[in-house]
Backbone as a printed PyTorch tensor [residue, N CA C, xyz], in Angstrom:
tensor([[[ -8.1120, -15.1740,   1.0070],
         [ -7.9030, -16.0610,  -0.1110],
         [ -6.4580, -16.5590,  -0.0860]],

        [[ -6.2820, -17.8300,   0.1830],
         [ -4.9510, -18.4230,   0.2350],
         [ -4.6110, -19.0200,  -1.1270]],

        [[ -3.4560, -18.6700,  -1.6200],
         [ -2.9960, -19.2060,  -2.8950],
         [ -2.1560, -20.4420,  -2.6380]],

        [[ -2.2940, -21.4530,  -3.4840],
         [ -1.4510, -22.6190,  -3.3000],
         [ -0.0450, -22.3220,  -3.8130]],

        [[  0.8520, -23.2470,  -3.5480],
         [  2.2680, -23.0360,  -3.8310],
         [  2.5300, -22.8090,  -5.3240]],

        [[  1.9160, -23.6120,  -6.1700],
         [  2.1590, -23.5060,  -7.6160],
         [  1.6630, -22.1670,  -8.1610]],

        [[  0.5180, -21.7020,  -7.6670],
         [ -0.0230, -20.4160,  -8.1020],
         [  0.8670, -19.2680,  -7.6490]],

        [[  1.3350, -19.3360,  -6.3920],
         [  2.2290, -18.2840,  -5.9030],
         [  3.5450, -18.2600,  -6.6790]],

        [[  4.0460, -19.4280,  -7.0400],
         [  5.2890, -19.4950,  -7.8040],
         [  5.1230, -18.8740,  -9.1940]],

        [[  4.0140, -19.1730,  -9.8410],
         [  3.7470, -18.5850, -11.1630],
         [  3.5110, -17.0840, -11.0730]],

        [[  2.7950, -16.6550, -10.0570],
         [  2.5530, -15.2290,  -9.8620],
         [  3.8540, -14.4830,  -9.5600]],

        [[  4.7300, -15.0850,  -8.7690],
         [  6.0230, -14.4700,  -8.4740],
         [  6.8530, -14.3270,  -9.7510]],

        [[  6.8290, -15.3300, -10.5920],
         [  7.5480, -15.2630, -11.8630],
         [  6.9840, -14.1670, -12.7600]],

        [[  5.6670, -14.0510, -12.8020],
         [  5.0230, -13.0000, -13.5900],
         [  5.3980, -11.6120, -13.0640]],

        [[  5.4020, -11.4640, -11.7590],
         [  5.7700, -10.1710, -11.1570],
         [  7.2080,  -9.8180, -11.5020]],

        [[  8.1090, -10.7810, -11.4320],
         [  9.5180, -10.5000, -11.7120],
         [  9.7940, -10.2380, -13.1870]],

        [[  9.1100, -10.9390, -14.0790],
         [  9.3950, -10.8010, -15.5050],
         [  8.6330,  -9.6690, -16.1820]],

        [[  7.4490,  -9.3410, -15.6840],
         [  6.6270,  -8.3050, -16.3100],
         [  6.4860,  -7.0870, -15.4020]],

        [[  6.1140,  -7.3220, -14.1630],
         [  5.8350,  -6.2240, -13.2490],
         [  7.0540,  -5.4160, -12.8580]],

        [[  8.1580,  -6.0840, -12.5770],
         [  9.3630,  -5.3770, -12.1460],
         [  9.9150,  -4.4450, -13.2250]],

        [[ 10.0970,  -4.8910, -14.4720],
         [ 10.5610,  -3.9470, -15.4980],
         [  9.5930,  -2.7860, -15.7070]],

        [[  8.2830,  -3.0590, -15.6550],
         [  7.2970,  -1.9910, -15.7860],
         [  7.4330,  -0.9900, -14.6370]],

        [[  7.6160,  -1.4850, -13.4160],
         [  7.7740,  -0.6070, -12.2570],
         [  9.0430,   0.2480, -12.3910]],

        [[ 10.1210,  -0.3290, -12.8610],
         [ 11.3690,   0.4240, -13.0290],
         [ 11.1780,   1.5470, -14.0390]],

        [[ 10.5360,   1.2610, -15.1560],
         [ 10.2920,   2.2840, -16.1780],
         [  9.4210,   3.4020, -15.6110]],

        [[  8.3700,   3.0500, -14.8830],
         [  7.4920,   4.0710, -14.3000],
         [  8.2380,   4.9030, -13.2600]],

        [[  9.0120,   4.2640, -12.3890],
         [  9.7350,   4.9910, -11.3450],
         [ 10.7640,   5.9500, -11.9380]],

        [[ 11.5020,   5.5140, -12.9430],
         [ 12.4990,   6.3790, -13.5670],
         [ 11.8250,   7.5140, -14.3300]],

        [[ 10.7180,   7.2210, -14.9900],
         [  9.9840,   8.2710, -15.7050],
         [  9.4730,   9.3310, -14.7420]],

        [[  8.9210,   8.9100, -13.6180],
         [  8.4380,   9.8610, -12.6220],
         [  9.5910,  10.6900, -12.0740]],

        [[ 10.7100,  10.0630, -11.7970],
         [ 11.8680,  10.8090, -11.2650],
         [ 12.4050,  11.8000, -12.3060]],

        [[ 12.3490,  11.4590, -13.5820],
         [ 12.8270,  12.3730, -14.6170],
         [ 11.8820,  13.5460, -14.8350]],

        [[ 10.5930,  13.3560, -14.5710],
         [  9.6190,  14.4420, -14.7330],
         [  9.7050,  15.4670, -13.6050]],

        [[ 10.1950,  15.0370, -12.4430],
         [ 10.3260,  15.9490, -11.3050],
         [ 11.5120,  16.8890, -11.5210]],

        [[ 11.4840,  18.0380, -10.8580],
         [ 12.6750,  18.8910, -10.9400],
         [ 13.8870,  18.1560, -10.3720]],

        [[ 15.0340,  18.4200, -10.9340],
         [ 16.2580,  17.7230, -10.5420],
         [ 16.5600,  17.9470,  -9.0660]],

        [[ 16.7060,  16.8410,  -8.3290],
         [ 17.0450,  16.9020,  -6.9160],
         [ 18.5580,  16.8620,  -6.7580]],

        [[ 19.0720,  17.4110,  -5.6660],
         [ 20.5060,  17.2380,  -5.4130],
         [ 20.8190,  15.7520,  -5.1830]],

        [[ 22.0480,  15.3660,  -5.4250],
         [ 22.4450,  13.9600,  -5.3360],
         [ 22.1710,  13.3850,  -3.9540]],

        [[ 22.3980,  14.1600,  -2.9000],
         [ 22.1960,  13.6490,  -1.5460],
         [ 20.7170,  13.3540,  -1.2710]],

        [[ 19.8070,  13.9770,  -2.0010],
         [ 18.3810,  13.7080,  -1.8330],
         [ 17.8800,  12.6690,  -2.8430]],

        [[ 18.5320,  12.5810,  -3.9770],
         [ 18.0910,  11.6610,  -5.0210],
         [ 18.3980,  10.2040,  -4.6750]],

        [[ 19.5490,   9.9630,  -4.0660],
         [ 19.9410,   8.5920,  -3.7270],
         [ 18.9430,   7.9460,  -2.7540]],

        [[ 18.5510,   8.6110,  -1.6570],
         [ 17.5520,   7.9790,  -0.7810],
         [ 16.1940,   7.7580,  -1.4620]],

        [[ 15.8110,   8.6500,  -2.3670],
         [ 14.5360,   8.4670,  -3.0730],
         [ 14.6050,   7.2010,  -3.9300]],

        [[ 15.7030,   6.9900,  -4.6370],
         [ 15.8460,   5.7760,  -5.4420],
         [ 15.9140,   4.5320,  -4.5570]],

        [[ 16.5300,   4.6350,  -3.3870],
         [ 16.5680,   3.4920,  -2.4750],
         [ 15.1600,   3.1370,  -1.9760]],

        [[ 14.3850,   4.1440,  -1.6290],
         [ 13.0070,   3.8940,  -1.1850],
         [ 12.1920,   3.3000,  -2.3250]],

        [[ 12.3300,   3.8520,  -3.5270],
         [ 11.6100,   3.2970,  -4.6760],
         [ 12.0560,   1.8650,  -4.9780]],

        [[ 13.3260,   1.5720,  -4.7400],
         [ 13.8380,   0.2270,  -4.9850],
         [ 13.2530,  -0.8140,  -4.0620]],

        [[ 12.9130,  -0.4230,  -2.8480],
         [ 12.3250,  -1.3600,  -1.8980],
         [ 10.8040,  -1.2860,  -1.8500]],

        [[ 10.2160,  -0.2430,  -2.3840],
         [  8.7620,  -0.0380,  -2.2840],
         [  7.9770,  -1.1000,  -3.0450]],

        [[  8.5070,  -1.6550,  -4.1080],
         [  7.7700,  -2.6390,  -4.8880],
         [  7.6360,  -3.9660,  -4.1410]],

        [[  8.4840,  -4.1870,  -3.1630],
         [  8.4840,  -5.4560,  -2.4260],
         [  7.2650,  -5.5790,  -1.5150]],

        [[  6.8820,  -4.4810,  -0.8850],
         [  5.8530,  -4.5380,   0.1470],
         [  4.5210,  -5.1430,  -0.3100]],

        [[  3.9730,  -4.7520,  -1.4580],
         [  2.6910,  -5.3620,  -1.8410],
         [  2.8050,  -6.8400,  -2.2140]],

        [[  3.9860,  -7.3010,  -2.5760],
         [  4.1510,  -8.6730,  -3.0540],
         [  4.8460,  -9.5780,  -2.0410]],

        [[  4.9760,  -9.1350,  -0.8090],
         [  5.6680,  -9.9170,   0.2140],
         [  5.0170, -11.2900,   0.3970]],

        [[  3.6950, -11.3390,   0.4240],
         [  2.9920, -12.6080,   0.6230],
         [  3.1900, -13.5560,  -0.5590]],

        [[  3.3460, -13.0030,  -1.7520],
         [  3.5330, -13.8480,  -2.9380],
         [  4.9070, -14.5060,  -2.9090]],

        [[  5.9340, -13.7600,  -2.5120],
         [  7.2930, -14.2720,  -2.5540],
         [  7.6790, -15.0990,  -1.3280]],

        [[  6.8990, -15.0340,  -0.2660],
         [  7.2440, -15.7310,   0.9660],
         [  7.1830, -17.2480,   0.7560]],

        [[  8.2900, -17.9260,   0.9850],
         [  8.3500, -19.3740,   0.8970],
         [  8.5300, -19.9390,  -0.4910]],

        [[  8.7500, -19.1020,  -1.4970],
         [  8.8950, -19.6010,  -2.8710],
         [ 10.1570, -20.4490,  -3.0360]],

        [[ 11.2070, -20.1370,  -2.3190],
         [ 12.4590, -20.8890,  -2.4510],
         [ 12.4530, -22.2190,  -1.7140]],

        [[ 11.4130, -22.5000,  -0.9580],
         [ 11.3190, -23.7430,  -0.1960],
         [ 10.7000, -24.8450,  -1.0600]],

        [[ 10.8800, -26.0980,  -0.6650],
         [ 10.2160, -27.1840,  -1.4040],
         [  8.7010, -27.0660,  -1.3000]],

        [[  8.0150, -27.6020,  -2.2700],
         [  6.5510, -27.5420,  -2.3190],
         [  5.9720, -28.2820,  -1.1160]],

        [[  5.2450, -27.5920,  -0.2370],
         [  4.6860, -28.2640,   0.9400],
         [  3.5250, -29.1920,   0.6000]],

        [[  2.9470, -29.0700,  -0.5890],
         [  1.8280, -29.9370,  -0.9820],
         [  2.2850, -31.2880,  -1.5290]],

        [[  3.5400, -31.4020,  -1.8970],
         [  4.0690, -32.6620,  -2.4390],
         [  4.3620, -33.6380,  -1.3020]],

        [[  4.1000, -34.9210,  -1.5330],
         [  4.4350, -35.9210,  -0.4780],
         [  5.9450, -36.0410,  -0.3290]],

        [[  6.3630, -36.4200,   0.8520],
         [  7.7860, -36.5900,   1.1420],
         [  8.3420, -37.7390,   0.2910]],

        [[  9.5190, -37.5610,  -0.3670],
         [ 10.0360, -38.6090,  -1.2660],
         [ 10.4630, -39.8740,  -0.5160]],

        [[ 10.5600, -39.8490,   0.7780],
         [ 11.0140, -41.0290,   1.5130],
         [  9.9010, -41.9480,   1.8860]]])
């Protein structure tokens, strides 16, 4: 299922405005429920969690910063 540019742009905005804050709250809550890790182990876990949300949404964000390919050339 291929999404058009406008749909991907709206979905990316929804992910950033709703999904990202929700993911941060869940990740921090899970880390607080676990037994306290030493700092040298906690930093890599937060780094992995910080990048883990990107992987499922890579296709949504790919090409969002480019001009709309469906629009005719202005020239």
